[in-house]
C-alpha positions in Angstrom: 67.4 -163.4 -99.3 65.6 -160.0 -99.0 65.4 -157.9 -102.0 66.7 -155.4 -98.9 69.5 -157.4 -98.0 70.0 -158.1 -101.4 71.0 -154.2 -102.6 73.0 -154.2 -98.9 75.6 -156.5 -100.5 75.9 -155.3 -104.1 76.7 -151.8 -102.1 80.7 -150.8 -102.1 83.8 -150.4 -99.9 84.3 -147.1 -97.8 87.9 -147.5 -96.6 88.5 -145.3 -94.2 85.6 -142.9 -93.8 83.7 -142.5 -90.7 80.1 -142.4 -91.3 77.2 -142.2 -88.9 73.6 -142.6 -89.6 70.6 -140.4 -88.0 66.8 -142.3 -87.7 64.2 -140.7 -86.3 60.9 -142.6 -86.4 58.0 -140.2 -86.0 54.6 -139.7 -85.6 54.5 -138.1 -89.4 57.7 -139.1 -91.3 60.3 -141.5 -90.8 64.0 -140.1 -91.5 67.5 -141.5 -91.9 70.4 -139.5 -93.0 74.0 -140.5 -93.7 76.7 -138.4 -92.3 80.7 -138.6 -93.4 82.8 -137.2 -90.7 85.3 -134.9 -92.1 88.8 -134.5 -90.6 88.0 -130.9 -90.0 85.0 -132.2 -88.2 82.2 -130.8 -90.4 79.5 -133.2 -90.9 79.0 -133.6 -95.0 75.8 -135.2 -96.0 75.9 -137.9 -98.7 72.6 -139.7 -98.0 68.8 -138.6 -96.8 65.8 -140.7 -97.3 62.2 -140.3 -96.0 58.8 -142.3 -95.3 55.2 -141.4 -94.4 55.2 -142.7 -90.6 52.9 -145.2 -90.0 52.4 -147.4 -86.6 53.9 -144.4 -84.2 51.8 -141.8 -82.3 53.1 -139.0 -79.8 56.7 -141.6 -79.6 54.7 -145.2 -78.8 54.5 -147.8 -81.5 51.0 -149.1 -82.0 51.6 -151.1 -84.6 54.9 -152.6 -84.8 55.1 -154.3 -88.7 53.8 -150.9 -89.9 56.5 -148.9 -88.1 59.1 -151.7 -89.4 57.9 -151.1 -92.7 58.5 -147.3 -92.4 61.6 -147.6 -91.4 62.9 -150.3 -93.8 61.8 -148.1 -96.8 63.7 -144.5 -95.1 66.8 -146.4 -94.6 66.8 -148.0 -98.0 66.3 -144.3 -99.7 68.9 -143.2 -97.2 71.1 -146.3 -98.8 70.3 -145.6 -102.5 71.7 -142.4 -102.0 74.2 -142.5 -100.1 75.9 -145.7 -101.6 76.3 -147.3 -98.5 75.1 -149.7 -96.4 73.8 -148.9 -92.9 73.9 -151.8 -90.4 73.6 -149.7 -87.5 71.8 -146.3 -86.2 71.9 -143.4 -83.3 68.1 -143.7 -83.0 65.4 -140.6 -82.0 63.3 -141.3 -78.6 60.8 -138.7 -77.8 57.1 -139.2 -76.0 55.1 -138.4 -72.7 57.2 -140.8 -70.9 60.4 -138.6 -71.0 61.2 -137.5 -67.6 64.3 -135.0 -66.1 65.9 -134.7 -62.5 68.6 -133.0 -61.6 71.4 -134.5 -59.0 73.6 -133.9 -57.1 76.9 -136.3 -56.1 79.8 -136.0 -54.0 83.1 -137.6 -53.5 86.8 -136.9 -51.9 89.3 -135.7 -54.1 91.9 -139.1 -53.8 94.9 -137.0 -54.6 94.4 -133.7 -53.7 94.1 -133.3 -57.3 91.3 -133.8 -59.4 91.5 -136.6 -61.7 89.7 -138.5 -64.9 88.6 -140.9 -62.2 87.6 -138.5 -59.5 85.4 -136.8 -61.9 83.9 -140.2 -63.2 83.2 -140.9 -59.6 81.7 -138.1 -58.8 79.4 -138.4 -61.9 78.4 -141.8 -61.1 77.6 -140.7 -57.3 75.3 -138.6 -58.3 73.6 -140.9 -61.2 73.5 -143.4 -58.8 69.5 -142.2 -57.6 66.1 -145.1 -57.5 64.3 -144.4 -60.9 61.0 -146.5 -61.2 61.1 -150.1 -62.1 59.7 -149.5 -65.4 61.9 -146.5 -66.0 65.6 -146.5 -67.1 68.0 -143.6 -67.1 68.8 -142.7 -70.8 71.3 -140.1 -70.4 73.9 -138.6 -67.6 74.6 -134.7 -68.6 77.3 -133.3 -66.3 76.2 -129.6 -65.4 78.7 -127.9 -63.2 81.1 -129.2 -60.1 82.0 -127.2 -56.4 85.8 -128.1 -55.3 85.3 -127.0 -51.3 84.2 -123.8 -51.3 84.5 -123.0 -55.5 81.4 -123.6 -57.2 80.7 -123.1 -60.6 83.7 -125.2 -62.3 83.0 -126.4 -66.0 86.3 -128.6 -66.3 87.4 -129.6 -62.7 90.2 -131.6 -64.0 93.9 -130.5 -62.3 92.3 -128.5 -59.6 93.4 -129.2 -56.3 90.8 -129.4 -53.5 89.6 -131.8 -50.4 85.9 -132.5 -51.5 83.8 -132.3 -55.0 80.4 -132.5 -55.7 78.9 -132.7 -59.0 75.9 -131.7 -60.1 74.0 -133.7 -62.9 71.1 -133.6 -65.2 69.2 -137.3 -65.5 66.5 -138.3 -68.4 64.6 -141.1 -68.1 62.3 -142.9 -70.4 60.1 -145.8 -70.0 61.6 -149.7 -70.8 58.9 -150.9 -72.6 58.5 -147.8 -75.1 62.3 -148.2 -75.5 62.3 -151.4 -76.2 59.1 -151.3 -79.0 60.8 -149.0 -81.0 64.4 -150.3 -80.9 62.4 -153.7 -81.5 61.1 -152.6 -85.0 64.7 -150.9 -85.9 66.2 -154.5 -85.4 63.3 -155.7 -87.2 64.9 -154.1 -90.5 68.7 -155.4 -89.5 69.7 -152.8 -87.9 71.9 -152.0 -84.4 70.8 -149.4 -82.4 73.7 -147.6 -81.5 72.5 -146.0 -78.9 68.8 -143.9 -78.3 68.8 -140.3 -77.6 66.0 -138.1 -76.8 64.9 -135.9 -79.8 65.1 -132.2 -77.8 68.8 -133.1 -76.6 69.6 -134.0 -80.5 68.2 -130.8 -82.0 70.2 -128.8 -80.0 73.6 -130.1 -81.2 72.2 -129.1 -84.6 70.3 -125.8 -84.1 71.7 -124.1 -81.1 74.9 -122.4 -80.3 77.1 -121.9 -77.6 76.5 -118.5 -77.5 72.7 -119.3 -76.9 73.4 -121.6 -74.2 75.3 -119.4 -72.1 73.0 -116.9 -72.4 70.1 -118.8 -71.7 67.6 -120.3 -74.6 64.9 -122.7 -74.5 64.7 -124.9 -77.5 61.3 -126.4 -78.7 61.3 -129.2 -81.3 57.7 -129.1 -82.8 56.8 -132.4 -84.6 53.5 -133.7 -85.5 52.8 -135.5 -82.3 54.9 -134.2 -79.5 56.7 -130.8 -78.8 60.8 -131.8 -76.9 61.9 -129.0 -74.9 65.1 -128.3 -73.7 66.4 -125.2 -71.2 70.2 -124.0 -71.2 71.4 -121.8 -69.2 74.9 -120.7 -67.9 75.9 -123.6 -70.5 74.3 -126.4 -68.9 71.2 -128.1 -69.7 68.5 -127.7 -66.7 65.3 -129.1 -67.4 64.4 -131.9 -70.5 60.3 -132.2 -71.3 58.0 -133.6 -74.0 54.5 -132.2 -74.5 52.1 -134.4 -76.2 50.1 -131.6 -78.7 52.0 -130.8 -81.7 51.4 -130.2 -85.2 48.5 -132.7 -85.7 46.4 -130.7 -83.5 46.1 -127.8 -85.7 45.9 -129.8 -88.7 42.6 -131.7 -86.8 41.6 -128.1 -86.0 41.8 -127.2 -89.9 39.8 -130.3 -91.0 37.4 -129.8 -88.5 36.7 -126.1 -88.6 36.9 -126.0 -93.0 34.8 -129.5 -93.2 37.8 -131.2 -95.2 39.4 -134.7 -95.4 42.3 -134.8 -92.8 45.0 -135.3 -96.1 43.4 -132.5 -97.5 43.9 -130.0 -93.9 47.3 -130.8 -94.0 48.1 -130.5 -97.6 46.2 -126.8 -97.2 48.5 -126.2 -93.7 51.8 -126.5 -95.4 50.6 -125.0 -98.7 48.9 -121.7 -97.1 49.1 -121.8 -93.3 49.9 -118.9 -91.4 50.3 -118.6 -87.6 49.4 -115.1 -87.8 46.1 -113.8 -89.0 46.7 -110.1 -89.5 48.8 -110.5 -92.1 46.5 -112.2 -94.5 45.0 -109.7 -96.9 41.2 -110.2 -96.8 40.6 -110.3 -100.2 43.5 -113.5 -100.5 41.2 -116.8 -101.2 42.3 -120.5 -101.2 40.4 -123.5 -103.1 39.2 -125.7 -99.9 38.1 -129.5 -100.7 35.1 -130.8 -99.6 34.1 -134.3 -98.4 31.4 -136.5 -99.7 32.3 -135.8 -103.2 30.8 -131.9 -102.9 32.5 -128.8 -105.0 35.1 -127.5 -103.1 34.7 -124.3 -101.6 36.5 -120.6 -102.1 37.4 -119.4 -98.6 38.9 -116.1 -97.4 42.7 -117.1 -96.0 42.4 -115.1 -93.2 39.6 -117.7 -92.1 42.4 -120.9 -92.2 45.1 -118.6 -90.6 42.7 -117.9 -87.8 42.2 -121.5 -86.8 46.0 -122.1 -87.2 47.1 -118.8 -85.1 44.6 -120.1 -82.2 45.8 -123.3 -82.0 48.6 -122.4 -81.9 49.1 -119.7 -79.3 47.6 -122.6 -77.1 50.0 -125.4 -77.8 52.7 -122.2 -77.4 51.7 -121.7 -74.2 51.8 -125.0 -73.2 55.6 -124.3 -73.7 55.8 -121.2 -72.2 53.9 -122.6 -69.0 56.5 -125.3 -68.8 59.1 -123.2 -69.2 58.0 -120.4 -66.4 57.6 -123.5 -63.5 61.0 -124.2 -64.3 62.3 -120.6 -64.0 60.8 -120.4 -60.8 62.1 -123.4 -59.2 65.6 -122.4 -60.9 65.2 -119.2 -59.1 64.1 -120.5 -55.4 67.2 -122.8 -56.0 69.7 -119.8 -56.2 70.5 -121.1 -60.3 70.5 -118.6 -63.6 67.1 -118.6 -65.2 67.3 -115.9 -67.5 66.6 -116.7 -71.3 68.6 -113.9 -72.5 68.7 -115.7 -76.3 65.3 -115.7 -76.2 63.7 -118.9 -77.8 64.2 -121.1 -81.0 61.5 -123.4 -82.2 62.3 -126.2 -85.2 60.9 -129.2 -86.1 58.7 -130.1 -89.4 55.8 -127.8 -87.4 57.7 -124.5 -87.1 58.0 -123.9 -90.4 54.8 -122.2 -91.1 54.3 -118.5 -92.3 54.4 -115.7 -89.4 54.8 -118.4 -86.6 58.1 -115.8 -84.9 55.6 -113.1 -84.6 52.6 -115.5 -82.9 55.5 -117.4 -80.8 56.8 -113.8 -79.6 53.7 -112.5 -78.4 53.5 -115.8 -76.2 56.7 -115.6 -75.1 57.4 -111.9 -75.1 60.9 -112.8 -76.2 63.0 -112.6 -79.0 62.5 -116.3 -81.2 64.1 -117.6 -84.0 63.8 -120.7 -86.4 66.7 -123.1 -85.9 68.1 -124.6 -88.7 70.8 -127.0 -88.8 74.1 -125.6 -89.2 77.8 -126.5 -90.0 76.9 -129.2 -92.6 77.7 -129.8 -96.0 76.8 -131.9 -99.0 73.1 -132.7 -99.4 71.8 -129.5 -97.8 69.5 -128.7 -100.6 68.3 -132.2 -98.9 68.7 -131.7 -95.2 69.2 -128.2 -94.2 65.5 -127.5 -92.6 64.0 -127.5 -89.7 62.6 -131.0 -89.7 65.9 -132.5 -90.4 67.0 -130.8 -87.2 66.7 -134.0 -85.1 68.6 -136.5 -87.2 71.1 -134.1 -88.4 72.0 -133.7 -84.5 72.0 -137.4 -84.0 74.9 -137.4 -86.7 76.8 -134.9 -84.4 75.9 -136.6 -81.1 77.1 -139.6 -82.9 80.7 -138.2 -84.5 81.8 -137.6 -80.7 82.5 -141.3 -80.3 84.9 -141.0 -82.6 88.7 -141.0 -81.9 92.2 -141.2 -83.9 92.3 -145.1 -84.0 88.9 -146.0 -85.4 88.9 -147.3 -88.9 85.7 -148.8 -90.9 87.3 -151.8 -92.6 83.7 -153.1 -93.5 81.1 -152.5 -95.8 78.8 -150.5 -93.8 78.7 -147.7 -91.6 78.7 -149.1 -88.1 81.6 -147.4 -86.2 82.6 -149.2 -83.1 81.8 -147.0 -80.4 85.1 -146.2 -78.9 85.1 -143.4 -75.8 87.7 -141.9 -74.3 87.5 -141.8 -70.3 85.7 -138.2 -70.5 83.4 -138.9 -73.2 82.4 -142.3 -71.5 80.9 -140.7 -69.0 79.5 -137.5 -71.0 77.8 -139.4 -73.2 77.8 -143.0 -72.5 73.8 -144.2 -72.8 73.6 -145.8 -68.8 
């Protein structure tokens, strides 16, 4: 038996506790978070593990064994902190292969009054579209419903009518990309309860219902990708991934300042600012050199200029995507205002001056998204870099029903759904 499995066997029983684990395998880091679902619905964080990520680039696996090693280390750390054995996880998925489309389904109402079965049937009809053979549907997310001449209905059950339409948001992914990351996690003796788009997961932990109703764009900025989720009228309207993010800033620093990549990352974290005008001219920093040359003293304002230029470009990519979607929604008569502005989250959103830089690009209000509604180890996890794994836990807590109990020495919970939750959250 491996050391990993030895450790699992020694961990204690958890009785009736309801535990969910979120796992994010990113370009820069692997994060595993264990959350206990409390009776009042709050999420109590009891374990956090993280390790440097190896073998993953922009959502794709390029070194299988390196990924396995990184995942195993993060999971072991989370197990030790939570004093539990992890056997299953909700797994985040990102990458340029993520795509989306909005579809409409229509069915006759069977008995003049909408039932759960009618809703299931109309959603099933809407998702029954052809996708390319190499892709599969990752999420089917209902938007609004229309019964005869009444549209904009959020919950049609119990309403009378003859015919019902449903608008749904489909998120698709590449089969092989999904299989590779899943296989790497399963190699660590873990089951994957469900694959979830990272941008969708983050929205569960950082967005409010008011923001979704008013219209908001969430941008999760990681090391390798930016995940975009656009909500209007309370519904998810668009999902996208831009395959450029925080690493581009690090590369720019390394080349502009002639410093090693590892040092460039450290400089970015310690001294970085996305607003050059906020830095005093006499503010100096030490910059390591390459090839054994002595370190140099440099104005921090120069560093900020490099960072601001790249972040402005990255945010412009995102803004162009948003404008394209808004123009499309406007042409279809769909509410497209982002009255709640933009929310930036993810590890690369934690840089000084980013809000001001982003407001100059978006011409809208911007805030940094921190996870909310959590208790426990908040000092470890309540930062933007943990938005995705915490969002996975919020997503996963919806699978619990009153008759679920935990009777084994692990955190694998049966995915028992009510009929409504089946069509709302089930992975197709």
